[in-house]
N, C-alpha and C positions, 0 to 999 in steps of 0.2 A: 119565269126565272127558275132555274134548278139550283138547289143547294146540295153540293156533293160533300159528304162527311167522310174524312179520311183521305189524305193526299199522299199515300204511299205508292207502291209499285203498281197498284191497280187503279186507285182513285185518281191519281194525278193524270195518267194518260187518258182515262175516260173523260175527265173534266176538260182536258185540252182538246180532245177530239170533238166533243159536243160544242165547245166554244167556237171552233173553227168551221162548224157546219151550221151556223145560224142560231144556236141556242144560247140564251143569256145564262151564264154560269158564275156562281160564287162558290169557291172551294173553301171548306172549313177544316181546320185541324187544331188539336189542342197544343201541338208542339210549336211554341213561339219562335224557336230558332228556325224551324222548317219554314214557317210562314214568312219570317224575315228574309230568308234566302230567296224564296219565290218572289217576294215583293221587290227584291234587289235585282230581279231579272235573271236569276240563275236557277237551273234545275238541281234537284237533290240526288240524282243518280244518273248513271250513264246508260244510254240505250240508243240504238241506231234510229235516227230520225226524230228523236225526242226534242232535241234542242231547236230544230227548225219548227216543229209543231208548237213548241212553247212560245217562240217568237210570234208565230202567226196568231196564237191565242191571245197574247198580250195586245196585239193590234186589234183583235176582235173585241177586246174589252173585258176579258176574264179578270176576276178579282179574287184575292186570297185574304182570309181573316181567321181569327180564332173564335169568332162569334157565329152562333147559329142564326139563320135568317128566317124572316117571315115570308113564306112562299107556299105554293100549292104542291110542290114535288120535291122530295128529298131522296137522295141516293146514298145509302150507307155502305161504305167500303173500308171497313176497319178490320184489324187482324182477328182471326179466330183460331187461337192455339188449342192444343189438347193437353189434358193431364197425362203425363207419361206413365202414371201408375194405373189409373182407371181406364185410360184410353178414351175417355169421354171428352167431348168438346167443351171448351171454356168460352162461354158467351158473354163474359163480363164487359168486353169492349162494345159489343153490339147493344147490350142492354143499357149501358151508360149513354150511348149515342141516342137510343130511343127516348130515354128519359129527358135528355136535353132538347130533342126535337119537340117533344110534347109540351115543353114550356113555352114554345113560340108558335107552334103550328096552328094555322087557322082551321076552322071546321071544313071538312071535305078534302083535306090534304092527303096526298098519297105518299107512303113511305115504301121505297124500294130497297130491299136488302140485296146488295150485290156480293157481299162477303160470302164465301163458301161455308155452308153449315151442314151439319148432319141431318138426315131425314127426320122430320118432326120437330126440329129446333124452334121454328117459328110458332108451331102449335103449342109447344111446352113452355117456352120462355118469353116470346115476344107478345103474343096475344094476351096472356095474363097480365103482363106489365102494362100494356095499353089500357086494358079494362080496369086495372087497379087504380089508374090515374083518372078514371071517370069518363073515358072516351068509349063510344060505341063503334065497334069495327063495322065497316060497311056504310056508316053514316058520317060519323065525326072524322074517322081515319080509315083510309083504304090501304090494304097491304098487297105487296107484290114481291116476287123474288126473281132476280135477273142475274144468275151466277155468271161470273166472267169466264172467258175461254181464251186466254192469251198466255203466251209463254215469254219470259224474259229473253231478250236477244232478238225478238221478232215482233214486239208488242204492237208497233204502229201498223204494220201490215196486217196482223191478225185481228186487230180491232176493226179494221175496215172490211176484211174478207171472211172471217169465221162466221159460221152459223151460230145462232143464239137461241136460248130458251127463256120464255117469260112465264112465270107461274103467278096466277092471280085468283082471288076468290070469285071475282066478277069479270065476265068476258069483256065488258065495256072498259073496265080498268086495264085489263090485259091489252086491249087494242090501243088504248091511249099510251101505255108504256112502250108498246111495240112501235108506235109512230115516233116516239121520242128517240129510241135507239136506231130506227130506220133513217134518222137524219144523217147518219154516217155509215151504218152497217150495210154492206152490200150483200151479205150472206142471207140465208133463209132464217126467218125468225118464227119460231113455233110457240104458240100459246097453249098452256096446260094449267093444271092446278098446282098449288104451291108445293105440296109434299112431293109430287112427281118431279118438279123442277129441282128440288133439293136432292132427291135420290139420283137423278141422272148425272148431275155434276160430280157427285162423289163416286158414282159407278165408273164414270169415264176415267178418272185418275186411278181408281182401283184396278181397272183392266190393265192399264199401263204398268202399274206397280207389280202385278202378278206376272206379267210377261217379262219384266226385267228380272224378277226373282228367278224365273226359270232359267234365263241365260246365266245368271250368277251361280246358280246351283250346278248347272252344266259345266261351268268353268272349274268348279271344285272337283267334280267327278273326273273330268279330264285330267286335272292336275294329279289326282290320286293314281291314275293309270298311265301317266306320262304321255298323254295324247294332246294334240294341238286343237284346242277348242275352236279357234278361228277357222281352221280348215274344215272341221266338222260342221260348223254353222254354215259356212259357204256352200258346202255340198248339199246339206239338208235344205237350204233355201232355194236350191234349184228345183225342188218339188213345187208344183204350181199352187199348192194349198198350204205351204209352210212359209212362215216369215218370222224366224227367230231373231230376237234383238241381240245386241252385242253386250257382253258382260262389262262390268266396270268396278271401280273401287268403292262404290256405295251410291246411295240416292239422296239428293238434297233438295233444296228449295222448299217452298211453302205449299206445295200441292201434292205431288206423288209421295213425298215422305211423310205427309200429315193426314191427308183426307181419308185414306183407307182405314186409318185407326178409328175414325168416327164409326165405321160399320162394326169394327171389332168391339169397340166400347159399348155400342148399343145392342149388338146381337152376338154376345160372346159365345153362345152355344151353337150358333149357326155359321158364323164367319170363320170356319176352320182353315180353309185354303188361304184366305186373305191373311189370317193371323200368322200362319207359317211363312207365307211369302214375305210379309213385312219383317219377320225375324231374320229371314235369309238376307234381305237387303241391308238390314241394320248390322248384320255380322260382317259385312264386307270390309269396313275400315280395320277391324281387328284382324281379319284374314290378310289384308295387305301388310299390316304391321308384322305379322308372323312371317310373311314371305320375305320381308326386309331382313329379319333376323336369320332366316334360313340361307338367304343369299350371302349375307355377311359371313356366316360360318363357312359356307362353301368356298368363298373367295379369300378366306383367312383375314378378314377385316375385323378389327376390334374397336375402332373409334367411332361411336355413333354420331359424334359431332361432325364427321365428314360425310354424313348422309343428308341429302337435301330433298325436300318435297317441292315439286314444281306445281303450283296452283293452290289457291285458297278458296276460290269461289265454288259454288255448287255445280256450275256448268261452264262451258267454254264461252269466252268473249262477252261476258257480263261482269258487273261488279257486285253481284248479289252473293253474300256468304251465308245466307240463312240455311241452317241444317247441313252445312258443307261437310262432305266426307272427310276432307282434310282436317277440319276442326274436330270431327269425331275421332279421327285417328290420334290427334294430339292429346285429346282428353283420355283416350285409352292408354297412351304412352305414360301420361301423368299418373294414372291409376296403378301402373306397374312400377312407379317410382323411377322411371327412366326419363332422362332429359337430354337435350342437346340437338335434336333434329333441326336443321335449318330450313327456312321456308321462303318462297318467293312467288309473287303473283303480280303481273304487270297491271292488273286492274284494281289492285288494293293498294292505295297510295298512303294510307295511314297505318301505323303500327297497331295491329290487333292481337299479335301473338309474340312470344319471345323468339329471338334469333331470326327476325324477319328482315329480308333484304328488299331493296327497291331498284336494283339494276341486275339484269340477266348476267352480264359478264362478271360482275362482282360475286354473284351467287355461285356461278359455275367455278370460279376460281377458289371458292371456299369449300368445295365438296369433291369427293371422288365417286360418289354413288348418287345418281339422280333417279328419283321416283316420279314419273309423270302421272300426277293425280288428275290434271285437267288438260284437255287438248286445245288450249288456246291456239289461235293462228300463229302467234309469236313463236311457240316452240316448234310447230310444224315447219316454219320457215327457217329455223335455226338448228335443225337436227344435226347438221355437220359439226356443230360445236360440242356435241356429246361424244364425239370420237375420243377414244381413250378413257371414257368414263364407264363405270358399271351402271347399267340402265335397267330399271324395272318399269316397263311400259304397260300401264294399266288400261290402255285404250287401243293397242295395236296400231299405232301411227308411226312408229320408228322403224325404218328399213335398214338400220345398221346390222351387221352380221352377228354380233354377240350381244343379244338383248334378251332379258328375262320378261316373262309375262305372268299375269296372275293365274 
């Protein structure tokens, strides 16, 4: 039996996938409401293929509880935020999970940290905690690190097909965990040491963050000289060794917008390019807000309440709002003591901000100026409804003749 600790965006899909591939799984989370929802036969977030996978897992016998189980393998998949001032990882949730596991774990149990952590986190925080509780690592408790490699919007497919890395102190432990993940993972599974596994996951997301920052900085340069950044990127990408990404209104989610800061926090004198790249990405919501004001001035518009932000989630076609650029923009607006921007997102059904709408037509009727913050399929399919609106298209998806870009 596997006890998976933390049933959020990563833990729940992992638990369901294992359960539907012949592994006995009990999922544990401290959130009683979340557990009640799962036990009522409902998922807690929207994701393509998740509901079907959930129903299959229920048939396979998966169970959900707030209690930690007595078993030989634990997978920890809890949040790992970072301190926005020091840029260092906050491992409180992981440490708490470890403490609770040690209260019930039998001798010889293996604890797999699936949460993304900064390089050296397990050495600095997890090992000392285990030893302080009187356990000998390698005998009483075995440690491994198996960082996730999935993205919201395509989780089920990527769980099945993406390559994975297993970090372990002992090769036998690594092979055992590899066998566990191979129950469903069709990609290549590489075994290495724990710190290498920690570093590779963070480096992967840092690589993406730096490349996004280059595109965003290029957009600012082109705006300064009144050049079309999309045309320039298109031409440059015709070169066989160039693949520039597209600029956007910011970076959100709990991977690309967070993980690179772990390196900045731990290596402040070395991670110079990473630090500047993250600052560039974090500046984009403010940059978009300034573009809104510029366009309003150009068009002779004075009423900010007639401006609407389309999209609240951090990316298209998901309901995940963590580190959302739109939320960052609204926070920036509040700091400037400005209020009134209207907001709509088809995937966010509960009110989480002021002036939030829940119907596209009602939203469009209430605004004259639409800012496309998220490129949901819905807006792509309804571009014609933006005719006669002022449009700031942050993703270059709108083919109307009179459209502004970042």
